[in-house]
N, C-alpha and C positions, 0 to 999 in steps of 0.2 A: 354525580350531580355537582356542577360548579356553581357556587353561590356568589352573588354580587353583594359584598358586604355593605357597600354604600347604599344600595337600594334597600337592603334589609333594614339598615339603621334609620333611613328616612321613612320607611313604611311604619316602623315601630313608633317613631316619634309622632307621626301623624295620627296613629291609632290612639296613643296616649293622650294627645291633645283633645281628641274627640270624646274621651271618656268623661272629662271634667271632674275626675276624682280629686278632692281637695288634698293639696300637699304632694300630688304626683303629676304635675303638669309638665314635667321634663324627665327624661330618662336619667336617673342618678347614676353616677359612676360607682362601680364596685370598690369598696374600701376594705374588703375582708382581709383579715390577717392570717388565716390558716394557710400554711404552706405545706402541701402534700409531698414536696421534695422529690417529685417524679415517681413516687411509688404508686402502684395500682391500689385503689381504695377498697380494701378487703374488710367487709363489715359483717360480723356476726349479728344476726337479727335478734333483738332483745337479749343480747349477750351470747346467743347461740341456744335457742330454746329446744332444739332437738338433742342437745348434749347435756344441759343443766337446767334447773328451774328458771323460767324466764324472768327477766328483770329483777334478779336477785344479786347479792354480792357473790354468790357462787357462779352465776353465768358471767358476771362482769370479770371475775378473777380468771375464768376460763378464757375469755376473749383476750385479756392482757397476756396470759401465758402463751397463747397461740399466735401472738404477733399481729393482732388486729391493727389495721390502720385507724379505724373508728369503731367505737362501741355504739351500735345502734340501740336506742332505748327510748322510753316514753315517760312523760311527766304528767302528773295530776296535781292540782292545787288543793290543799287541805283547808278545813274550817279554821285552823289556827295559823293560817298564813304561811305554811311551809310547802315544800314540794316533795312528793313521794314518787317512786318509779313504778308505774302501772299502766298497762295498755288500756284497761277498762276503767271508766269512772265508777262503776258499780263493782264491788268485789265479785270476781268470777267464781261462781259456785262449783265449777268443774275443777278448779285448782286450789280451792281455799277450804281449810278446816278450822274449826273453832278450838278453844282451849281444851275441850273434851275429846278432840279427835274426830268430831263429826263434820261431814260435808255440810257447808252452810246452805241456807235457803236462797234460791235464785232471786235476785232483785232486791234483797233486803238491806244491804249495806252500801250507802253512797259515800265514797271516799271524800267527796267535796263537802260533806256535812259532818265529817269526822276529824278528830285530832290525830296527830301522828302517833301519840301514845295508844289511842284506841285501835288504830290501824295495825300497829306492830304487834298486837296480841295474837293476830291470826297467823296461821301456818300455810305457806304457799309452796311447800317443798315438793309436792307430788301432784300428779294428775289422777283424777278418779278413773280407775281402769275400766269402769263400766260405760264410759261415754265415748262418743266418736272422736273427741279431741285427743284422747289417749292414742287412738289408732293413728292419728295424724302426726303427733309430736311426742308421745310418751315412750314408745318402744325402744328408742335408741339412747334414752337419757340415763345418766347416773345421778341419783338423787340422795341428798342428806335426809336425816329424820326431821329436821326443822329448818325452815328458812322464812324470814320475815320480809315484808315489803320494805326496802330501804329508802332513805331520803336521798335527794340529789347530793346533799352534803356528804353523806356516807360514801357515795360513789367517788366523789372527788378525793375524799380522805383515803380510800382504798388505793386509788391510782397514785397518790402521793407516796403512800407507804410502799408501794411496789417498786418505786424507783424507775419506772418505765417512763422515759421522757418522749417516747415516740407516739404512744397511743393517744388518739383524739376521740372526740365524742360527736355523734350525730343524734341530737336529742330533739324529740318531738313535743311540741305543745299540743296536748290532746284537748282540743277545743271544738265545741259543737254548736252550730248556729241553731238557736231556739226558734221555732219548735220543730225544726227539721227532723231531728232524730227520734221524735216521739217522746212520750212521757218518761220513759226510762232514762233518757239522757237530758231532760230539761233541767234548768237551773245551772246553766253554764257558769264556770268560774269567771270572776272579774279579770279581764284580760290585762289591764294595766297593773293590778296588784300581782298577778301571776308573773308577768315579765319583770316587774320590779324586783321580786324575790330572786328570780333567775339571775338577773344581772348583779345583784348583791353577792350571790354565791360565786359567780364567775369571777368577780373582782377579788373576793376574799381569797380564793385559791389560785389566782393568777392564771386562769384558764381562757382568757380572751382569745389568744392565738391558737387555741386547741379545740374550740367549740364550733360546731355547725348547728344552727337552729333550723329545724325542719317543721313543716306543718301543711296539712290540707286546708286549714283555715288561714288563708293568706293575709287576713287582717292582722293577725298576730305577727306575721313577718314584716308587714308595713310599719306596724307600731314599733317593732324592735329596730328597724332601720332608722327611725327617728330618735329612739332612745339611746341606741349605741350603734352607729354606722360601721364599727369595726368588727362586728359579728358576722360571720359567714352565714348566708341564708340559702336554704334549700326548699324549693317549691314542690311539694308532693302533688301528684296528679293521679286521678283515677276516673274512669268513665265507663264503668262496667255495670250495665243495667241488670244483669243476672244476679247481682248482690243486693238489689233493692235500690230505690230512688236515692237514698242518702249516700250511696257509693258513686253517684254521678257528680263529680265536683265541678265539671266545666259547663254542662247544660247548653251546648251550642244550638239545640233546636227548641229550647224553651222560650216562651215569650218573655218571661221575667228573667232578670239577672240571677246567676247562681249565687246563693248565700255564702258560698265557700270562698269567693274570690275577692273579698275586701272592697266591694263596690265596683270592681271591673266587670265589664260585660264581654265575654269571650267572642261575641258576635262582632264587636268592634275590631277584633283581631282576626276576623275571618276564620275563627275556630282554632287559631294557632296558639297552643298553650305555651310554647317556648317564647314566642314574642310577648305574650301577656306577662309571663314571669319576669322576663328581662325588663319590662317597662317600669317595674318598681324597684329594680336593683337586685333581684335574686341572682345568686352566683352559681347555683346548681339546680337542675331540674331532675326530679326523681319520680318517674312514672312506673306504674305497674308494668312488669316486663312483657306481658301479653299485649300491650298497647303501644310498644315502641317501634320505631322504624329507623332505617339508616338515614333518611332525610331529616328526621328529628335530631339525630346525633350530629349530623353535619351542620345543621342550622345552629344548634347550640354552640358548637365549637367555633363557628364563624362569628358568633357574638361574644366569645370569650367565656362561655359557661361550660360547666362540666355536666355529665349525664351519669346518674347512678340509679339504675332500676332496682325494683324490689318485686317479690321476694323469690330468688332464683335457687331452686333446690335440685334440679336435674342437670346432669352433665351436658346433655344435648342442648338444653336451653342456655347453659353457661357458654357453651361453644358459640351459639348463635349470637348472644349478646357481645361476647368478646370480639367476634369477627366484625361486628358493627362499629367497633371502636369506642365502646363505653369506657368511662373513666373509673368505674367501680361497680361492685355487685354486693347486694345485701342478701344473706342466706341464712336459713335456719340450721343448715348443716355445714358449719365452718370447716370441719375436717375434709369434706368432699371439695368444697370451694378452694381451700388452700392447696390441696393436692393437685387440682386442676390447674391452678395458676402457676404452681411450681413447674408442672410439665410444660406449660406454655412459655416458661422463661420470664414471666412477669416479675418486675422489681417489687419486692415485698420487704416489710420490716422483719427482722429476725424474731424467732420465738424468744420469750422472756421468762425463764424459770423463776417461779414466784411461789415459794412454799408457805403460803399463808394458811390461816385456819379455814379458808374457803377453797383450798385445793382438794380435789377429789380424783381418785383413779378408779377405773381406767379413763382414757380420754372420752370414750363413748361405748355403748353396747353395739356390737356389730350385728345388726339385724337388717336384712334386705327388705326394705319397704317399697311398695309399689308407688309409681308416680301418681300423684293426685291430679285428676283432671277437673276442669271447671274453675281452677283458681282458688279452691277452698283452703289450700295450705297457705296462700298468700293473704287472703281476705279475713281470716278468722283470728 
C-alpha cells in the first residue's frame, strides 16, 4: 500500500480542526528528544515479569543486564505526592503479602490513598501459586524472598548506579477516567500533580532524553505535551470488548466520545487511531498486538511515528509483528524476544553486566508454558 503523505496530513489537520479540542487546533510538531540510535526497541514488560517480580528493582535490574532498549513500567501517584511503580492502583492480592507473610485481602489497599512508607512495607516478591496468574507468569520466574514496590526515583537511581547509558524508559501514567472503571478504580489521581512530580524527577536525574511517557489516558499525554514538549509520547491503544467495556479505549461505534482520548472523538478521524494520536503530537502508537495491521504500521511511518505493540510472548507472533515492520516489541519473556531478535539480525544494545544487590541467577526457569489464547497474558 502506497500512502500519499500530503493527503494524510491534510486529512488529519481537517479532522483536528473539526474536534474543537482546546489547545489542539493544529497538529503540533514532534519535539521529542529520545534518540533510539537505529536499534530495535526491545522492551521487557514491567521489567520482564516472567523472569523477575514485576515492577520491582529486581525486574528493572534484569532489564538493564539484558540490554533492554526501554524498561517498560507503570506509575501510580501516592497520597504523599510521590510516584511508585505499580500496574494496579489497588495492591494486587495475588502478588502481595503483608509483614506477617500473609496474602493480603483483595481490594483493601489503595496506593493512591497511601504514603510511600506505608506501601513499601508490603512484599511483592512472589505470586500466589494457587491463582491463575501464577500459571500465566509465575512458573518461569526467579524470585527473591523480599521485594518492595519501588519509587520512580529509586528506578532512576538504579539506572544511574548501573552505569548503563543506553537503557531508556517507557513509563505509563496509570490514569482511569471516573467512573469508567467502577468503584474499585474511582478516585483517580490529580493528573497535574502526577505529571508535575514526574517532570521533577526526570529533570533531577537528567532523563529527559531517555524517557517515553505512555498512556491509555491520552489527556495525560496532551497535558505533558504542554508541560514539557521535549518528552517523547506514546499513545496506548486497545479496543478489545472481550476484556470488558473499560478495555475499549477508542469507542468508534459509541454515540458518546471515549473518555480515554482527552476530548478527541475517534469518529472525527473515521476510526483511525494513528491519525488521532498524531493530531496531538504523539510520537509512538502502541496497540495491543492482536489489533495491529500492516496498514497501521505503514500509516504511522508515513507520519513519522513509531509503532511498538504489546504484549508479545510467542515467537510466531513476534515473527508476524517483525515482518510488518514494527519498530519495537514489548514482551513478558525478554529472553525469548532477545533470542528471536538476535536470530533476525536486529540491531540491539549489548548486554550490560551489573552485579547489584538485585542481580539473581539463573536468568529464568526453563519451563515450557503453553501459549495463552484470548489475550489474557497481555491484558492482566
